[in-house]
RODO-351473 format. One line per field, with one value per residue (C-alpha): residue in three letters; x, y, z. Coordinates in nm, 2 decimals, m for minus. Example, Ala and Ser with C-alpha at 12.3 -4.5 7.8 and 13.67 -1.06 7.14 Angstrom:
<atoms>
type [ALA	SER]
east [1.23	1.37]
north [m0.45	m0.11]
up [0.78	0.71]
</atoms>
This chain:
<atoms>
type [MET	ALA	GLN	TYR	GLU	ARG	ARG	ILE	LEU	ASN	ARG	LEU	LEU	ASP	SER	TYR	GLU	ASN	SER	ARG	LEU	SER	ARG	GLY	THR	ASN	LYS	VAL	ALA	VAL	ARG	ILE	ALA	CYS	PRO	PHE	THR	LYS	LYS	THR	VAL	PRO	GLU	TYR	PHE	ASP	GLU	SER	SER	LEU	ALA	TYR	GLU	GLU	ILE	HIS	ALA	ALA	MET	GLU	ASP	LEU	GLU	ARG	ARG	GLY	PHE	LEU	ARG	ILE	VAL	TRP	LYS	GLY	GLY	GLN	GLU	GLY	HIS	ILE	ILE	THR	SER	VAL	CYS	LEU	ARG	GLU	ASP	HIS	ALA	ASP	GLN	VAL	TYR	ALA	TRP	LEU	GLY	ARG	LYS	PRO	ARG	ALA	GLU	GLY	GLU	ARG	GLU	LEU	LEU	GLU	GLN	LEU	GLU	GLU	MET	GLU	GLN	ASN	ASP	THR	THR	PRO	VAL	VAL	SER	ALA	PHE	LEU	GLY	TRP	LEU	LYS	ALA	ARG	ILE	ARG	GLU	GLY	LYS	THR	VAL	LYS	GLU	PHE	VAL	ASP	TRP	ASN	GLN	ARG	GLU	ASP	ALA	GLU	LYS	LEU	ILE	LYS	ALA	VAL	ALA	ALA	ILE	GLU	THR	ASN	ARG	GLU	SER	CYS	TYR	MET	ARG	GLU	PHE	SER	ILE	ARG	HIS	PHE	ARG	ASP	SER	LYS	VAL	LEU	GLU	GLY	MET	LEU	GLY	ARG	ILE	GLY	GLY	ILE	PHE	ARG	ARG	PHE	LEU	PRO	ASP	VAL	SER	GLN	MET	ASP	ALA	LYS	GLY	ILE	LEU	ALA	GLU	TYR	SER	ILE	TYR	ASP	THR	PRO	ASP	TYR	VAL	TYR	LEU	LYS	GLY	SER	GLY	HIS	LEU	LEU	LEU	GLY	ASN	GLY	GLN	GLY	THR	LYS	ILE	ARG	LEU	GLU	ASP	LEU	LYS	GLN	GLY	ILE	GLY	LEU	CYS	GLY	GLU	ASP	LEU	LYS	PHE	LEU	ARG	LEU	GLU	GLU	SER	ARG	ALA	GLU	GLU	PRO	GLY	LYS	GLY	GLU	PRO	ILE	ARG	THR	VAL	LEU	THR	ILE	GLU	ASN	GLN	THR	THR	PHE	PHE	ARG	TRP	GLU	GLU	LYS	ASN	THR	LEU	MET	ILE	TYR	LEU	GLY	GLY	TYR	HIS	ASN	SER	VAL	ARG	ARG	ASN	LEU	LEU	GLN	LYS	VAL	TYR	ARG	GLN	PHE	PRO	ASP	ALA	ASP	TYR	ARG	HIS	PHE	GLY	ASP	ILE	ASP	VAL	GLY	GLY	PHE	GLU	ILE	TYR	GLU	ASP	LEU	LEU	ARG	LYS	THR	GLY	ILE	PRO	PHE	SER	VAL	TYR	ARG	MET	GLY	ARG	ASN	GLU	LEU	GLU	GLN	TYR	ARG	ASN	TYR	THR	LYS	PRO	LEU	THR	ASP	HIS	ASP	ARG	LYS	ARG	LEU	ASP	VAL	LEU	LEU	GLU	LYS	ILE	ARG	GLY	LYS	GLU	ARG	ALA	TYR	GLU	GLU	THR	LEU	ARG	TYR	MET	LYS	GLU	GLU	GLY	VAL	LYS	LEU	GLU	GLN	GLU	SER	ILE	ARG	GLU	LYS	GLU]
east [m0.01	0.16	0.23	0.03	m0.28	m0.24	m0.13	m0.44	m0.69	m0.59	m0.58	m1.00	m1.07	m0.88	m1.09	m1.43	m1.37	m1.37	m1.67	m2.05	m2.05	m1.90	m2.09	m2.40	m2.52	m2.39	m2.74	m2.59	m2.46	m2.04	m1.78	m1.48	m1.18	m0.83	m0.76	m0.42	m0.20	0.15	0.13	m0.06	0.07	0.38	0.52	0.26	0.37	0.70	0.84	1.13	0.91	0.82	0.52	0.33	0.17	0.21	m0.04	m0.23	m0.24	m0.28	m0.61	m0.77	m0.74	m0.89	m1.21	m1.24	m1.26	m1.55	m1.35	m1.34	m1.42	m1.18	m1.25	m1.02	m0.94	m1.22	m1.40	m1.09	m1.02	m0.66	m0.58	m0.47	m0.65	m0.77	m0.87	m1.02	m1.33	m1.47	m1.74	m1.86	m2.08	m1.74	m1.59	m1.60	m1.40	m1.15	m1.09	m1.05	m0.84	m0.59	m0.67	m0.70	m0.95	m1.27	m1.23	m1.62	m1.52	m1.16	m1.33	m1.60	m1.28	m1.12	m1.44	m1.46	m1.11	m1.18	m1.50	m1.32	m1.05	m1.28	m1.40	m1.06	m0.93	m0.85	m0.68	m0.79	m0.72	m0.71	m1.11	m1.17	m0.92	m1.16	m1.45	m1.34	m1.21	m1.51	m1.77	m1.58	m1.56	m1.96	m1.99	m1.79	m1.48	m1.12	m0.93	m0.62	m0.44	m0.46	m0.44	m0.53	m0.77	m0.51	m0.28	m0.50	m0.17	m0.01	m0.36	m0.28	0.01	0.00	m0.34	m0.12	0.18	m0.11	m0.17	0.14	0.30	m0.04	0.02	0.41	0.55	0.89	1.14	1.33	1.48	1.24	1.46	1.50	1.09	1.01	1.23	1.06	0.74	0.75	1.15	1.22	1.40	1.27	0.91	0.83	1.00	0.82	0.49	0.55	0.39	0.06	0.15	0.16	m0.11	m0.37	m0.23	m0.30	m0.64	m0.81	m0.57	m0.62	m0.36	m0.08	m0.23	0.01	0.37	0.58	0.54	0.84	0.69	0.45	0.57	0.82	0.50	0.48	0.87	0.93	1.25	1.50	1.77	1.83	1.64	1.83	1.74	1.94	1.94	2.14	2.13	2.11	2.17	2.36	2.28	2.32	2.34	2.37	2.02	2.10	2.42	2.68	2.84	2.80	2.76	2.80	2.54	2.68	2.99	2.87	2.74	2.57	2.41	2.47	2.32	2.11	2.00	1.64	1.73	1.98	1.70	1.56	1.86	1.92	1.84	1.88	2.00	2.04	2.38	2.30	2.35	2.64	2.85	2.82	2.96	2.92	2.60	2.25	1.93	1.65	1.41	1.30	1.21	1.23	1.13	1.26	1.11	1.42	1.72	1.95	1.73	1.81	2.25	2.23	1.98	2.08	1.92	2.05	1.84	1.69	1.69	1.64	1.52	1.50	1.18	1.22	0.84	0.60	0.72	0.71	0.70	1.12	1.10	0.72	0.84	1.16	0.95	0.74	1.04	1.20	0.82	0.81	1.18	1.10	0.69	0.73	0.96	0.82	0.79	0.70	0.78	0.87	0.89	0.77	0.55	0.29	m0.02	0.21	0.42	0.07	m0.02	0.34	0.19	m0.11	0.01	0.23	m0.04	m0.20	0.02	0.17	m0.06	0.28	0.16	0.31	0.29	0.42	0.77	0.85	0.60	0.39	0.28	0.53	0.78	0.55	0.62	1.01	1.10	0.80	1.13	1.16	0.79	0.64	0.30	0.05	m0.05	m0.47	m0.38	m0.24	m0.58	m0.80	m0.57	m0.54	m0.92	m1.00	m0.70	m0.88	m1.22	m1.07	m0.98	m1.25	m1.35	m1.00	m0.83	m0.52	m0.35	m0.19	m0.51	m0.48	m0.14	m0.36	m0.58	m0.26	m0.14	m0.42	m0.54	m0.15	m0.09	0.19	0.37	0.78	1.04	1.16	1.50	1.48	1.44	1.74	1.80	1.73	2.00]
north [0.01	0.33	0.61	0.87	0.59	0.50	0.85	0.99	0.79	0.76	1.16	1.08	0.84	1.02	1.32	1.12	0.94	1.24	1.41	1.29	1.09	0.78	0.75	0.79	1.17	1.45	1.70	1.90	1.77	1.75	1.65	1.45	1.68	1.70	1.94	1.97	2.18	2.30	2.16	1.85	1.70	1.96	1.66	1.78	2.17	2.01	2.17	1.97	1.62	1.34	1.31	1.51	1.27	0.98	1.13	1.26	0.84	0.77	0.95	0.84	0.52	0.57	0.75	0.46	0.27	0.48	0.51	0.89	1.20	1.45	1.81	2.01	2.33	2.55	2.21	2.10	1.72	1.62	2.00	2.00	1.87	2.16	1.84	1.44	1.34	1.09	0.87	0.79	0.55	0.34	0.41	0.06	m0.09	0.23	0.03	m0.32	m0.20	m0.06	m0.33	m0.01	m0.10	0.12	0.37	0.23	m0.08	0.00	0.21	m0.09	m0.34	m0.10	m0.02	m0.40	m0.47	m0.10	m0.32	m0.62	m0.45	m0.23	m0.58	m0.64	m0.45	m0.14	0.20	0.54	0.72	0.42	0.33	0.74	0.69	0.42	0.61	0.89	0.66	0.49	0.81	0.98	0.69	0.62	1.03	0.99	1.18	1.17	1.00	1.00	1.22	0.88	0.56	0.53	0.27	0.10	0.03	m0.11	m0.34	0.02	0.13	m0.16	m0.08	0.23	0.15	m0.11	0.13	0.42	0.10	m0.03	0.35	0.37	0.09	0.11	0.11	0.04	0.38	0.27	0.45	0.46	0.25	m0.01	0.01	m0.01	m0.30	m0.49	m0.42	m0.47	m0.60	m0.30	0.06	0.29	0.18	0.40	0.72	0.70	0.69	0.98	1.33	1.04	0.94	1.28	1.39	1.14	1.19	1.57	1.49	1.25	1.24	1.66	1.68	1.70	1.85	2.18	1.90	1.80	1.38	1.32	1.53	1.30	0.94	1.09	1.12	0.72	0.67	0.67	0.90	0.98	1.01	0.98	1.24	1.55	1.77	2.03	2.20	2.52	2.76	2.69	2.35	2.04	1.73	1.37	1.10	0.75	0.74	1.00	0.80	0.85	1.16	1.53	1.79	2.21	2.34	2.67	2.62	2.49	2.82	2.68	2.40	2.02	1.76	1.48	1.20	1.01	0.77	0.94	1.12	0.86	0.82	1.23	1.33	1.73	1.97	2.29	2.37	2.39	2.67	2.49	2.49	2.90	3.01	2.65	2.72	2.88	2.80	2.72	2.95	2.97	2.64	2.82	2.64	2.77	2.79	2.85	2.74	3.01	3.19	2.91	2.96	3.30	3.36	3.40	3.41	3.40	3.15	2.98	2.63	2.64	2.40	2.38	2.26	2.33	2.35	2.12	1.90	1.48	1.25	1.28	1.70	1.59	1.33	1.54	1.85	1.69	1.52	1.87	1.95	1.68	1.82	2.15	2.21	2.62	2.69	2.95	2.76	2.97	2.95	3.17	3.12	3.35	3.58	3.48	3.28	2.92	3.06	3.03	2.76	2.57	2.75	2.58	2.27	2.27	2.34	2.08	1.80	1.89	1.99	2.21	2.61	2.79	3.13	3.29	3.46	3.80	3.74	4.01	4.37	4.56	4.36	4.43	4.82	4.78	4.55	4.67	4.77	4.40	4.32	4.14	4.16	3.85	3.70	3.61	3.25	3.36	3.62	3.34	3.11	3.41	3.43	3.04	3.07	3.37	3.17	2.85	3.05	3.23	3.22	3.04	3.43	3.42	3.65	3.67	3.75	4.08	4.08	3.87	4.14	4.44	4.12	4.16	4.53	4.60	4.30	4.23	3.99	3.89	3.59	3.51	3.58	4.00	3.97	4.06	4.02	4.22	4.50]
up [0.03	m0.06	0.18	0.06	0.04	0.41	0.56	0.44	0.48	0.79	0.83	0.80	1.01	1.31	1.18	1.08	1.48	1.59	1.47	1.65	1.27	1.42	1.71	1.48	1.71	1.45	1.44	1.13	0.75	0.84	0.54	0.66	0.48	0.46	0.32	0.08	0.18	0.23	0.61	0.49	0.23	0.17	m0.16	m0.32	m0.38	m0.40	m0.79	m0.73	m0.62	m0.86	m0.63	m0.76	m1.03	m0.78	m0.54	m0.77	m0.91	m0.57	m0.50	m0.81	m0.70	m0.41	m0.54	m0.76	m0.45	m0.27	m0.04	m0.06	m0.33	m0.47	m0.49	m0.77	m0.74	m1.03	m1.09	m1.39	m1.31	m1.34	m1.27	m0.85	m0.58	m0.27	m0.03	0.02	0.14	0.34	0.19	0.59	0.41	0.34	0.60	0.70	0.42	0.49	0.82	0.66	0.36	0.63	0.94	1.11	1.45	1.49	1.71	1.89	1.88	2.05	2.35	2.40	2.44	2.67	2.82	2.90	3.06	3.31	3.43	3.52	3.68	3.91	3.99	4.22	4.48	4.41	4.56	4.63	4.39	4.10	4.20	4.12	3.79	3.69	3.71	3.55	3.20	3.19	3.19	2.97	2.77	2.78	2.70	2.39	2.51	2.43	2.71	2.50	2.84	3.01	2.79	2.40	2.35	2.07	2.36	2.62	2.77	2.81	3.02	3.26	3.33	3.38	3.64	3.81	3.88	4.04	4.25	4.30	4.40	4.67	4.80	4.87	5.19	5.12	5.10	4.79	4.47	4.15	3.90	4.19	4.18	3.84	3.83	4.14	3.94	3.60	3.61	3.36	3.51	3.31	3.30	3.53	3.43	3.07	3.27	3.47	3.33	3.31	3.69	3.78	3.64	3.74	4.15	4.06	3.96	4.18	4.46	4.60	4.90	4.67	4.36	4.31	4.30	4.02	3.99	4.16	4.40	4.44	4.42	4.73	4.96	4.87	4.97	4.57	4.56	4.21	4.44	4.76	4.94	5.17	5.40	5.47	5.83	5.98	6.23	6.58	6.81	6.78	6.57	6.78	6.55	6.53	6.77	6.91	7.09	6.85	6.72	6.84	6.48	6.61	6.36	6.42	6.30	5.96	5.82	5.48	5.73	5.60	5.44	5.52	5.36	5.45	5.54	5.81	5.98	6.12	6.35	6.42	6.75	6.86	7.07	7.20	7.38	7.80	8.06	8.17	7.84	7.78	7.43	7.28	7.11	7.12	7.22	6.93	7.01	6.67	6.38	6.05	5.69	5.46	5.12	4.87	4.83	4.81	5.01	5.31	5.24	5.27	5.57	5.88	6.26	6.60	6.78	6.53	6.39	5.96	5.75	5.41	5.28	4.86	4.83	4.87	5.21	5.15	5.41	5.51	5.58	5.76	5.98	6.07	6.16	6.34	6.57	6.60	6.74	6.99	7.13	7.12	7.14	7.28	7.03	6.77	6.43	6.09	5.75	5.49	5.15	4.84	4.89	4.55	4.55	4.54	4.82	5.10	4.94	5.06	5.40	5.44	5.31	5.63	5.86	5.77	5.70	5.97	6.30	6.38	6.43	6.22	6.19	5.85	5.82	5.63	5.43	5.45	5.33	5.45	5.27	4.93	4.98	5.16	4.80	4.57	4.27	4.34	4.24	3.97	3.84	3.87	3.57	3.50	3.62	3.96	3.99	3.95	4.20	4.48	4.43	4.55	4.84	4.98	4.94	5.04	5.42	5.44	5.81	5.91	6.09	5.88	5.98	5.58	5.41	5.40	5.25	5.07	4.97	4.89	4.62	4.44	4.46	4.32	4.08	4.25	4.43	4.49	4.56	4.84	4.74	4.69	5.03	5.21	5.66	5.89	5.97]
</atoms>
């Protein structure tokens, strides 16, 4: 079969399947056509090529078979093709000739597969995802964002991956996880974009996280997950029985792997040890790495959050809170909607009474020359957040309203330490 015949017929069938004609639900007359342009059939317009005559012969053969109708420019047959139109009444023959399965048949088989999967014990996200897929297919809407009806094995693999992630209880790396479940270290990575999209859509708590951050929530890491600390206090390693590290001696702080944090204990300097450290009066989480490395605060334990916290950082924060319940807990991030959303996520998931730090109207006014204008998307998210915190007596509500009135936001890196 010539390349032009297959290409044009497949393009026509794609348009046919995306229309209501293939389902018999169209209410107005629709013509399924493939226009001949330099974009759709570039060879046809290449004067140095012999394709012009070959394409004419191929299209005329398809017309004789009853598969399509040629539209000639100015009605001059054999001159210039402006488009070809599918003969919808012969669509079944076109499918058979191409050896292509009709979309309706493929979707029916996919629907049966999804219903079979639903009979098994499913995890919350998988259950919601399966329900969404089934509803979309029955309504004649596309599900190509996540699965292709023509690749049912891939759909099964994707759903298996989501279920395995939800039920994972062992800390591991992405490639290890992929080998364990698919016998191939790269399979999970290939599905990462779709997996992230599924979790964001069906699990509100991770709606703002990227795919790797979501996996980290389930103890699956791309690389060792380090937490950076600096400021006041001593680190006691080896389950609190081994090496002692004075954070005050490390200007840029120290990074510890998530696994090592299980055996970490913190303590502050004692009164009988004058000059050997500072008491921990404040615990400060910092959103961005540049600010973390640059920032200095007396009597403060600083922890780099890296945007949304994951289970490793959450466990550390809760351990610190148990040790220092009387400390003042503050969060320092970007003065934008994302920064306050991260703060809300921190409050909700840790249960620690954090307050916002250096994220107010004063900073927006003081560093006005460094502010950026709100985008339309920013404004929509800001309105959503204002509605979400209504009645919760959030101190930063005034800041949000100022941001909205002035149309500004500010990156954390613009703010300097107090003089």
